Every structure is written in C-alpha cells, then in structure tokens.
N, C-alpha and C positions, 0 to 999 in steps of 0.2 A: 771501360767498359764500350764495349762491340756497339759500330756503327748502325743506325737504324735507317733502315731500307727502305724502297718505294713497298715494297708486299709490306713490313714490319705496318707505314702510316696507313693501308690499308685492309692489312686483317684490324684496324684500332676502330677502321671506323663501322667494318663488320658485324663485329664485336658489338661494339654501345649502340646500333641500328635493329640490335636482337636480345643484347640485355635491358632497350623502352620498348619489350613488349611483356620484357617475365623472362627470355630466355638467355642458356649463352652453351657457347658449344669452346671447345676446347682449340687454344691460335693453331698448330699443327693442322686441322682439319679444316682450319674458315684461311688459313694457308693452301693447301690443295686445291682448292676450291676453285680460290680465286685468280693459283695460277694456270687450272685446269684453262680456264675464263680467258686469261692470256692464251693461252696453247689452242685454243679452237678460233675469236676471235684472229688473229693468223693464221689462219689456214686457213679463214672461211674468205679475207682477206690477202692474203696475197701477201703479205708483209713480214718484217722479226716480227717479236715479242717487245723489241724494245721499242717497235713503234706502234705495239698495241696496247701497251702500259698507259703509252699515251691517250687513247679512246677512251680507258676505263679511268673515269673520272670519280668522284664520292660520290656522286647519286647515281652512277652508277651502278657498284658498290653494295650502294642501303638499295638498291632494285634485288637484284641478287641474294640480299638476305632478307627482306619482305618475302620474296616468293617464295623462302626456305620458312618460311612461317607460315605458309600454307600448307605445303610440306607434312608439317608434324602438326597440326590443327587440333588429331587427336587428345595436344599436353594440353590443348589451352588455351594459349600463348596469350596474355596479362585478365588471366581470370586469380580469381584466386582459390585456390584449389578446397583450402581452406571448407569453404559455402556449397563444393560441387557434387551434387547429388553419390553418394557411397554404395557401387551395388556389384563390384567387385569384391566377394567372400576369399581373404588369402589364411591359408593354420598357420597358428602361432609357431612353428617353426620356420616356417617361409620368410615369416615376417625377421625372424631373427637374422637369418642368412642372406636377407637385401640388404637388411641395417649393413651388416656387417663386409656385404657387397657394396657397397655406397662407401662405407669408410677405403676400402683398400681403394677404389677405386680411386677415394683424393687425392688419394695421397699418390699414385701413380700419376694423377694433371698438377700437382704441388711439382710434381719432379720435376714434371716438361715445360715449367710455365714461368717467366718472365721476372725474377724475384719480384719489379712493381705492378705484374698483377695476380700473387696469390693471395693478398684481400680479395679479390674476385670470388675463385676458384675458394677457398673456403668458406665464404657464403652462400656460392650460389649449392656448393650438396649442403653446409650447413642447414640450408631452408626446407631439404626435401629433407633430411636427415629431423626436422624440424612434428618435417607434420606425418611423416609417418609416425616417431612416439607417440604426437601430441592426439595421433586417433588412437593407437593402442592404445595411450593410458583413456581417452576418452571410455572406447570401446569396452573397462575387463566393469566395474560396476552394473553396465547393459549387460555384459555375456560374463555370469557368474555361476554360474548355474552352469553354461554352455560357452567355455573359455576356449574350445579348440578352432574357431574360428570369425576374421578379426572382416570387416565390411571395410576399402575404402574407393576413393573415386578412381576409375580406372586412368584418369590423365596424369595424376601422381605416382602412377604406376609406371607407365610408359616416358613418361619424365625419366621414372629413374632407373628405368633399363636402358633409353638414349644412355644419365653419365654411362653407365658400368658400362656399355657400350662401345664406350666409344674410348675407356680408361683398355680397356681387352685388347680394342685398334692400338692404339700408342703402344701396351710392351710387346703385342705381335711383330709388332713393323719397326726394331730397333729405339722407339723410346725412353728413354732417364726412364732406371724403377728409381723405386724408395729404396733412402738411405737401408741399412741391412736387408736389403735383396741379392742373393747372388746370381750373377749372372745364369747359375745353373737352371733358380728356376724361376727364368724369365716364359717360357712356354709351361708348363703347369701354374701360370699366376694368367693366364692369357685364359687359358682354357679353361678354367676355372669362371674365370669374370663373365668371359660369351656362355657360358655351360646358366651363370646366372642369370647373365637379361635371354639372351633368347628364354629360358624356362618362366620370365616373370613377365615379359611380351605372350608367350601362348595363356599366356591366361585373364590376358586383359582383350586377345584380341576373342575369345572367344565367350565371351559375357555378353 
C-alpha cells in the first residue's frame, strides 16, 4: 500500500469539510487546489514549498473548503434539494442525457479514487441520480398530458453539472479511464462530458 503523504492527509481534511455540508469534490482537484495554495504561500513568504506546507495546518485547509462553499452557493450546500423550488424545465430527452452523463462521470471518478474512498464516490453520485429519478417519477402523473418537460431545482442541476465537469477534466488531463474504455476514446469521452456539463449549466443560468 502506498505510503500516505502530507497532501493525502490534507486532501482528507478538505473533503471532509466539504462533505459536512453535503458537497463533494474529486481528490485530484482537491489536491490541485491545496498544491496551488502551497505554491502561493511559498512565493509570498519567499520560502520553500516544504516550509510553506508547515503553515497550512488543518484549520487553514478547512477555511479553504469553506471558501469554496461560497463559490458554489448556487448549489445550496447543506440544503435538502428535494424540497427546493423546482423552477428549471428540462426536456425529458435531456433528463435521460443527464442521467447517462452522471453515470459515465461516476465511472471516471471511481477509476481515479483510492479503494477506501469508492464508497463516498458511489454515495455522492447515487444521491444526485436518485434525486433526478425521484423528481422525474413525481412529475409523471402531473404531466401525463404534456410529458415533454419536467421541472427541477436549479441547485440540483448545477451540482450535477459540476460533477460531470469534474469527470471531463479528469479524462482530459490524463486521469485513469474506466475499465473497458480505450485510450483512443479519451478525447471523445472528455468532450462529450464537457458538452453535457456546459449545456446543463447554461440551462440553469438562464432560469
């Protein structure tokens, strides 16, 4: 088993702070944020990165996570999204595309997480998939005569878009691909996930 590093420990702290508000981020992206902060501190204080790491204790890392929560306030961290107002109409075909994109994104995330964190990945994506499914099922009787569109909470769609976008970044930047996906399909997978994420975000921002 690989030896744990300072960065591994800080990533755990960062992700645990996000998870306390019901938010999640892939470990690679969390590591990039923390590493960037180490570099910034080293430059500002004119010290080595090893010295800079000594200034970033757990509380500082938690503060970084809390600041990130403000950046994604549109996803309503900590809120019960099933009770949130449903104001964004999504064509039924796009609901299907979103569910498929989330399932693909979950596989990409799972391929890039340590085995002891796979449960968190599955839970994160399953909750969002479940939310999409429940809302679709709830809307079916009401829209029997006009099933073309279903109303969703914008926060749920923004969260789904971020998860899909994160997987697109992993695929585009050399992350592990899911079993059965050939290297030749990497660019197409990344582009498709990016398209789906951008399209979903565009819909929520025009609401």
